[in-house]
C-alpha positions, 0 to 999 in steps of 0.5 A: 335873546331873553329866555321867555322869548326863546321859549315862546318861539320854540313853542310856536315852532313846535305847534306849527309842526303839530298842526302841519302833521295833523293836516297831512294826516287828515288830507292823505288819510281821507283820500287814501281810504276813499280810493283804496291807496295803500301808499297814501294811507301808509304816508298818513300813518308815517305822519301819525308817528311824526305827530307824536314826536312833535307833541313830545318836543312841544311838551318836553323840549320846551322845559329846556328853557326853564331856569336852574333849580334846587333839583336841577342845579345845572339847568335843563339843557340836556332835556332838549337833546333827549327830545331830539334823540327821541325824534331820531329814534322815531325817524329810524323806526318809520324808515324801517317800516317804509322799507318793509312796506316797499319790499312787500310792494315789490314782492306782492305788487302794488294795488294803487288805483289812480285818481287825480285826487291822489295827486291833489292830496300829495301836492297838499302834503308836500306844500304843508310839510315845506311850509312847516320846514321853512317856518321851523328853520326860520324860528330856529335861527338864534335858538340853535335848538337840536330838537327843532333841527330834528323836527325840520329834518323830519319835515324834509323826510316827509317831503321825500316820502311824499315824492316817492308816493307821487312817483308811485301814483304817476307810475300807476297812471303810466302803467308802471306800478313797480315804481312805487315800491322802488322809490319808496325803498330808496327814500326809506333808506335816506330816512333811516340814515338821517334818523341815525345821524340825528340820534348820534349827534344828540347822544354825543350831547347827552354823554358829555362828548368832547368837541371837534379838534378845531373847537378845542384849539380855538379855546386853547388859543384864547387861554394861551394868548392872554397876556397874563397867562404863563401856562395852563394844564388840566384843560377839559372841554365837554358838552353839557347838553348842547353847550360846552363846558370848559375847565382849566388850570391857568398859570399866572404870576404868583405875586399878583394880588387877589384882585388882579388874579380875579380880573384875569379869571373874569376876563378869561371866562368872559372871552370863553363864554363869548364864543357862543357855544361855550355855556360856562367856563371854570378857571382855576389860577395857579402860581407859575412854576409851582409844578404840582401837576407835574407828578401826574403823567396824564396832565402835562403843563402847557405854555402859551407858545406850546399848546400841543 
């Protein structure tokens, strides 16, 4: 996908989240204040922070699609997981707030006054957030944006919190107001868990963590199974933003011409970057049997048939 097309799709999805959160805040806030519903006002307040997160992704995250420049020679790929990390942090804080409100409701009791307008506002909020979730997921196909994925999860969290509010309102109608804080506590724990999960995933992207063992083995297989490769060593695979960087010393026939060696290097880079998750690959060719690396105990030579 062209960079500008990807950026436009990213911004549209971000705007959808901004609009959806604004609509939810207005609907729940107005009805909640009108009927004195703490549950709806709290859920609307929850969406205020979601709105802030959506605006941050819109303004900040879209810059990840900018080309490399003098000040950012490796591009802006790390801005996206940084935006997603912010969203994860917001989700954790909001989950903690909801847990606090639920605990206070259990101790002090619920004061929600039942009205069908409350259920109407909550039903609108659920439909609103589901449509935002559906559109964000659909827009993210092919983009694989961690920031949009975080916003989509946040939309699901909003649906869960709205379900909790509905259970509380129905509980009031049936004479069991304690259902409101109990449901809220359970949902808030789920919200905190998902926020931590988002934060952990994107922190790995930011600190240059290694990929899974399976992904590394897939990369090793491409290098080792190349017909011209006689061995490899000093293989490093790490995340640079949301994409992988591969660095490796590859051993080939020392009698090859420069043009032949260049073709082998180009073929390896093309195969590795063709994996999708690999953004760039740096291959250094060594003459087979040179043994320069064997002096180091931490970088043993590996042959195509021995990649352990």
